[in-house]
MDTraj code that builds the backbone (N, CA, C; nanometers):
import mdtraj as md
import numpy as np

residues = "MET ARG LEU ASN ILE SER ALA ASN ILE LEU PRO VAL PHE PRO GLY ILE LEU GLN LEU ASP LEU SER GLN SER LEU THR GLU LEU TYR GLN ALA ARG TYR ASP TYR CYS THR SER ARG SER ILE PHE ALA VAL TYR PRO THR GLY ALA SER LYS GLN VAL ALA LYS ALA LEU ASN LEU SER GLU GLY GLN GLN VAL LEU LYS ILE SER ARG VAL ASN TYR GLN GLN ASP GLY ASN ILE ILE ASP CYS GLU PHE GLU TYR TRP ARG PRO ASP ALA VAL LEU ILE ARG ILE ASP SER SER ALA ASP PRO PHE SER GLN".split()
xyz = np.array([
    [-0.5158, 0.4368, 2.1093],
    [-0.4277, 0.3229, 2.1082],
    [-0.3406, 0.3275, 2.2329],
    [-0.3193, 0.2130, 2.2913],
    [-0.2364, 0.2045, 2.4110],
    [-0.1159, 0.1175, 2.3794],
    [-0.0009, 0.1618, 2.4200],
    [0.1215, 0.0889, 2.3919],
    [0.1933, 0.0609, 2.5228],
    [0.2276, -0.0640, 2.5438],
    [0.3077, -0.1014, 2.6592],
    [0.4416, -0.1526, 2.6092],
    [0.5490, -0.1002, 2.6617],
    [0.6819, -0.1472, 2.6261],
    [0.7404, -0.2150, 2.7488],
    [0.7742, -0.3396, 2.7312],
    [0.8303, -0.4172, 2.8405],
    [0.9690, -0.3647, 2.8752],
    [0.9968, -0.3553, 3.0033],
    [1.1259, -0.3028, 3.0486],
    [1.2423, -0.3866, 2.9987],
    [1.2198, -0.5152, 2.9712],
    [1.3311, -0.6000, 2.9297],
    [1.3755, -0.5737, 2.7862],
    [1.2982, -0.4987, 2.7039],
    [1.3448, -0.4666, 2.5692],
    [1.4128, -0.3303, 2.5636],
    [1.3970, -0.2505, 2.6678],
    [1.4524, -0.1152, 2.6639],
    [1.6038, -0.1120, 2.6462],
    [1.6824, -0.2004, 2.7096],
    [1.8272, -0.1966, 2.6861],
    [1.8646, -0.2256, 2.5400],
    [1.7841, -0.3034, 2.4702],
    [1.8106, -0.3368, 2.3311],
    [1.7827, -0.2171, 2.2404],
    [1.6877, -0.1335, 2.2808],
    [1.6456, -0.0184, 2.2007],
    [1.6627, 0.1109, 2.2811],
    [1.7871, 0.1529, 2.3058],
    [1.8083, 0.2744, 2.3857],
    [1.7443, 0.3962, 2.3204],
    [1.6767, 0.4761, 2.4014],
    [1.6144, 0.5983, 2.3542],
    [1.4813, 0.5800, 2.2843],
    [1.4298, 0.4583, 2.2823],
    [1.3065, 0.4328, 2.2073],
    [1.1872, 0.5116, 2.2614],
    [1.1836, 0.5353, 2.3921],
    [1.0693, 0.6063, 2.4496],
    [1.0653, 0.7541, 2.4091],
    [1.1754, 0.8047, 2.3562],
    [1.1790, 0.9435, 2.3108],
    [1.1425, 0.9565, 2.1621],
    [1.1201, 0.8453, 2.0951],
    [1.0887, 0.8460, 1.9522],
    [0.9380, 0.8476, 1.9288],
    [0.8981, 0.8736, 1.8056],
    [0.7573, 0.8726, 1.7669],
    [0.7094, 0.7279, 1.7592],
    [0.6337, 0.6860, 1.8588],
    [0.5879, 0.5471, 1.8650],
    [0.4524, 0.5259, 1.7981],
    [0.4043, 0.6272, 1.7275],
    [0.2786, 0.6115, 1.6552],
    [0.3018, 0.5458, 1.5189],
    [0.4273, 0.5321, 1.4794],
    [0.4604, 0.4678, 1.3525],
    [0.4779, 0.3178, 1.3728],
    [0.5058, 0.2473, 1.2672],
    [0.5297, 0.1039, 1.2739],
    [0.6551, 0.0760, 1.3562],
    [0.6413, -0.0028, 1.4610],
    [0.7589, -0.0376, 1.5414],
    [0.8540, -0.1263, 1.4624],
    [0.7988, -0.2126, 1.3774],
    [0.8830, -0.2990, 1.2954],
    [0.9757, -0.2150, 1.2079],
    [0.9201, -0.1099, 1.1451],
    [1.0018, -0.0220, 1.0616],
    [1.1004, 0.0590, 1.1457],
    [1.0580, 0.0996, 1.2636],
    [1.1460, 0.1743, 1.3536],
    [1.2637, 0.0880, 1.3981],
    [1.2377, -0.0374, 1.4352],
    [1.3457, -0.1279, 1.4750],
    [1.4478, -0.1422, 1.3628],
    [1.3997, -0.1539, 1.2392],
    [1.4892, -0.1715, 1.1246],
    [1.5698, -0.0439, 1.0971],
    [1.5013, 0.0688, 1.0884],
    [1.5673, 0.1935, 1.0495],
    [1.6623, 0.2462, 1.1566],
    [1.6199, 0.2400, 1.2814],
    [1.6974, 0.3032, 1.3880],
    [1.7985, 0.2080, 1.4544],
    [1.7609, 0.0791, 1.4666],
    [1.8437, -0.0138, 1.5448],
    [1.8987, -0.1311, 1.4630],
    [1.8670, -0.1349, 1.3346],
    [1.9117, -0.2417, 1.2450],
    [1.8672, -0.3803, 1.2931],
    [1.7474, -0.3871, 1.3469],
    [1.6880, -0.5138, 1.3883],
    [1.5793, -0.5498, 1.2888],
    [1.5866, -0.6702, 1.2362],
    [1.4848, -0.7165, 1.1418],
    [1.3968, -0.8209, 1.2092],
    [1.2675, -0.8063, 1.1891],
    [1.1755, -0.9100, 1.2342],
    [1.1822, -1.0221, 1.1326],
    [1.2284, -1.1388, 1.1756],
    [1.2416, -1.2508, 1.0835],
    [1.1280, -1.3510, 1.0979],
    [1.0526, -1.3381, 1.2070],
    [0.9435, -1.4323, 1.2318],
    [0.8450, -1.3678, 1.3277],
    [0.7181, -1.3905, 1.3025],
    [0.6128, -1.3456, 1.3940],
    [0.5156, -1.4602, 1.4152],
    [0.4745, -1.4777, 1.5373],
    [0.3747, -1.5799, 1.5693],
    [0.2512, -1.5086, 1.6226],
    [0.1382, -1.5348, 1.5571],
    [0.0106, -1.4756, 1.5967],
    [-0.0763, -1.5818, 1.6619],
    [-0.1511, -1.5420, 1.7612],
    [-0.2541, -1.6265, 1.8218],
    [-0.3804, -1.5422, 1.8314],
    [-0.4920, -1.5974, 1.7860],
    [-0.6198, -1.5271, 1.7879],
    [-0.7168, -1.6121, 1.8689],
    [-0.7782, -1.5504, 1.9702],
    [-0.8730, -1.6267, 2.0495],
    [-0.9813, -1.5351, 2.1056],
    [-1.1016, -1.5906, 2.1230],
    [-1.2113, -1.5112, 2.1782],
    [-1.1981, -1.4984, 2.3294],
    [-1.2397, -1.3848, 2.3794],
    [-1.2379, -1.3599, 2.5235],
    [-1.3423, -1.2546, 2.5552],
    [-1.3745, -1.2387, 2.6808],
    [-1.4658, -1.1336, 2.7228],
    [-1.3917, -1.0022, 2.7398],
    [-1.4561, -0.8939, 2.6984],
    [-1.3935, -0.7616, 2.7072],
    [-1.3845, -0.7155, 2.8523],
    [-1.2650, -0.6742, 2.8917],
    [-1.2479, -0.6130, 3.0238],
    [-1.3142, -0.4756, 3.0199],
    [-1.3235, -0.4108, 3.1327],
    [-1.3848, -0.2778, 3.1387],
    [-1.3120, -0.1801, 3.0461],
    [-1.1804, -0.1807, 3.0507],
    [-1.0997, -0.0894, 2.9696],
    [-1.1164, -0.1183, 2.8203],
    [-1.1124, -0.2461, 2.7817],
    [-1.1271, -0.2841, 2.6409],
    [-1.2682, -0.2506, 2.5931],
    [-1.3682, -0.2808, 2.6746],
    [-1.5064, -0.2523, 2.6361],
    [-1.5265, -0.1037, 2.6106],
    [-1.4715, -0.0207, 2.6960],
    [-1.4850, 0.1239, 2.6784],
    [-1.4195, 0.1693, 2.5482],
    [-1.2992, 0.1186, 2.5208],
    [-1.2259, 0.1583, 2.4003],
    [-1.2960, 0.1137, 2.2720],
    [-1.3661, -0.0001, 2.2772],
    [-1.4313, -0.0550, 2.1580],
    [-1.5816, -0.0272, 2.1539],
    [-1.6298, 0.0521, 2.2511],
    [-1.7714, 0.0868, 2.2568],
    [-1.8593, -0.0387, 2.2688],
    [-1.8237, -0.1242, 2.3633],
    [-1.8960, -0.2490, 2.3899],
    [-1.9339, -0.2542, 2.5372],
    [-2.0106, -0.3540, 2.5721],
    [-2.0413, -0.3795, 2.7124],
    [-1.9315, -0.4671, 2.7721],
    [-1.9008, -0.4438, 2.8970],
    [-1.8015, -0.5266, 2.9656],
    [-1.8460, -0.6719, 2.9591],
    [-1.7533, -0.7620, 2.9260],
    [-1.7829, -0.9038, 2.9157],
    [-1.8264, -0.9483, 2.7769],
    [-1.8603, -0.8539, 2.6899],
    [-1.8991, -0.8898, 2.5539],
    [-1.7799, -0.9530, 2.4826],
    [-1.8079, -1.0453, 2.3915],
    [-1.7009, -1.1170, 2.3230],
    [-1.6199, -1.0257, 2.2315],
    [-1.4875, -1.0406, 2.2382],
    [-1.3927, -0.9735, 2.1499],
    [-1.2899, -1.0771, 2.1059],
    [-1.2149, -1.0422, 2.0044],
    [-1.1031, -1.1270, 1.9642],
    [-0.9749, -1.0645, 2.0171],
    [-0.8989, -1.1423, 2.0880],
    [-0.7691, -1.0974, 2.1380],
    [-0.6625, -1.1570, 2.0467],
    [-0.5794, -1.0698, 1.9924],
    [-0.4737, -1.1145, 1.9022],
    [-0.3399, -1.0848, 1.9688],
    [-0.2619, -1.1888, 1.9882],
    [-0.1273, -1.1685, 2.0427],
    [-0.0277, -1.1959, 1.9309],
    [0.0787, -1.1170, 1.9306],
    [0.1840, -1.1349, 1.8307],
    [0.3179, -1.1286, 1.9020],
    [0.4014, -1.2278, 1.8758],
    [0.5378, -1.2298, 1.9274],
    [0.6306, -1.2185, 1.8073],
    [0.7180, -1.1179, 1.8088],
    [0.8123, -1.0933, 1.6998],
    [0.9516, -1.1400, 1.7389],
    [1.0178, -1.2048, 1.6445],
    [1.1524, -1.2563, 1.6674],
    [1.2499, -1.1887, 1.5715],
    [1.3711, -1.1626, 1.6191],
    [1.4734, -1.1024, 1.5346],
    [1.5524, -1.2099, 1.4615],
    [1.6513, -1.1668, 1.3838],
    [1.7298, -1.2566, 1.3000],
    [1.7918, -1.3725, 1.3779],
    [1.8375, -1.3476, 1.5000],
    [1.9053, -1.4516, 1.5771],
    [1.8104, -1.5403, 1.6571],
    [1.6797, -1.5197, 1.6399],
    [1.5816, -1.6036, 1.7066],
    [1.5344, -1.5516, 1.8411],
    [1.5957, -1.4429, 1.8898],
    [1.5526, -1.3844, 2.0163],
    [1.4245, -1.3035, 1.9968],
    [1.3440, -1.2961, 2.1006],
    [1.2206, -1.2189, 2.0950],
    [1.2538, -1.0700, 2.0941],
    [1.1931, -0.9968, 2.0006],
    [1.2060, -0.8515, 1.9969],
    [1.1007, -0.7906, 2.0876],
    [0.9758, -0.8278, 2.0664],
    [0.8662, -0.7731, 2.1453],
    [0.7435, -0.8609, 2.1296],
    [0.6413, -0.8271, 2.2039],
    [0.5117, -0.8908, 2.1861],
    [0.4056, -0.7853, 2.2086],
    [0.2902, -0.8077, 2.1490],
    [0.1824, -0.7109, 2.1639],
    [0.0487, -0.7830, 2.1682],
    [-0.0489, -0.7144, 2.2234],
    [-0.1846, -0.7650, 2.2300],
    [-0.2774, -0.6611, 2.1696],
    [-0.3685, -0.7074, 2.0868],
    [-0.4712, -0.6218, 2.0296],
    [-0.6059, -0.6846, 2.0582],
    [-0.7044, -0.6008, 2.0734],
    [-0.8414, -0.6476, 2.0945],
    [-0.9273, -0.5929, 1.9819],
    [-1.0062, -0.6817, 1.9208],
    [-1.0890, -0.6445, 1.8074],
    [-1.2337, -0.6855, 1.8308],
    [-1.3229, -0.6006, 1.7849],
    [-1.4645, -0.6370, 1.7825],
    [-1.4792, -0.7502, 1.6815],
    [-1.5575, -0.8535, 1.7121],
    [-1.5722, -0.9637, 1.6171],
    [-1.6411, -0.9212, 1.4869],
    [-1.7196, -0.8136, 1.4913],
    [-1.7860, -0.7675, 1.3694],
    [-1.6958, -0.6798, 1.2833],
    [-1.5699, -0.6630, 1.3229],
    [-1.4766, -0.5787, 1.2480],
    [-1.3565, -0.6586, 1.1976],
    [-1.3701, -0.7909, 1.1930],
    [-1.2563, -0.8750, 1.1584],
    [-1.2874, -0.9589, 1.0350],
    [-1.1912, -0.9645, 0.9468],
    [-1.1944, -1.0564, 0.8338],
    [-1.0639, -1.1336, 0.8390],
    [-1.0727, -1.2641, 0.8433],
    [-0.9525, -1.3473, 0.8443],
    [-0.9424, -1.4136, 0.7076],
    [-0.8295, -1.3906, 0.6423],
    [-0.8056, -1.4478, 0.5098],
    [-0.6761, -1.5258, 0.5160],
    [-0.6811, -1.6501, 0.4762],
    [-0.5629, -1.7353, 0.4753],
    [-0.5368, -1.7779, 0.3322],
    [-0.4179, -1.7494, 0.2840],
    [-0.3786, -1.7850, 0.1488],
    [-0.2641, -1.8829, 0.1614],
    [-0.2893, -2.0081, 0.1309],
    [-0.1883, -2.1114, 0.1451],
    [-0.1449, -2.1571, 0.0064],
    [-0.0145, -2.1482, -0.0208],
    [0.0365, -2.1808, -0.1516],
    [0.1776, -2.2337, -0.1404],
    [0.2129, -2.3240, -0.2300],
    [0.3506, -2.3747, -0.2336],
    [0.4448, -2.2649, -0.2833],
    [0.3925, -2.1752, -0.3679],
    [0.4704, -2.0637, -0.4203],
    [0.4226, -1.9369, -0.3496],
    [0.5029, -1.8800, -0.2580],
    [0.4569, -1.7646, -0.1818],
    [0.4289, -1.6403, -0.2659],
    [0.4720, -1.6394, -0.3925],
    [0.4515, -1.5235, -0.4771],
    [0.3403, -1.5425, -0.5791],
    [0.2773, -1.6601, -0.5793],
    [0.1666, -1.6810, -0.6732],
    [0.0395, -1.6185, -0.6178],
    [-0.0512, -1.5813, -0.7080],
    [-0.1764, -1.5199, -0.6614],
    [-0.2943, -1.5877, -0.7207],
])
top = md.Topology()
chain = top.add_chain()
for i, resn in enumerate(residues, 1):
    res = top.add_residue(resn, chain, resSeq=i)
    for name in ("N", "CA", "C"):
        top.add_atom(name, md.element.get_by_symbol(name[0]), res)
traj = md.Trajectory(xyz[None], top)
């Protein structure tokens, strides 16, 4: 797994680079910095695998992958962070559950 932390979020999260970043960043933001993710926007789109992505996913360069971007927002509406993930299309299941009652199943 590769993690990139944008320099513009570092002042908001002092000392974050010295912490265990293999855990959930959302939980880390809450526990350590009292920042809650109040909104996330996901975008999923097909793209060709770069050399680095292809190697990591055991694919050929240029083979189709799904790129998922997520932008997280804190309570006040400011962006906390964003991330990009690349997935093999044969390893993805997309399930959408739309309901007027968010707790109904």
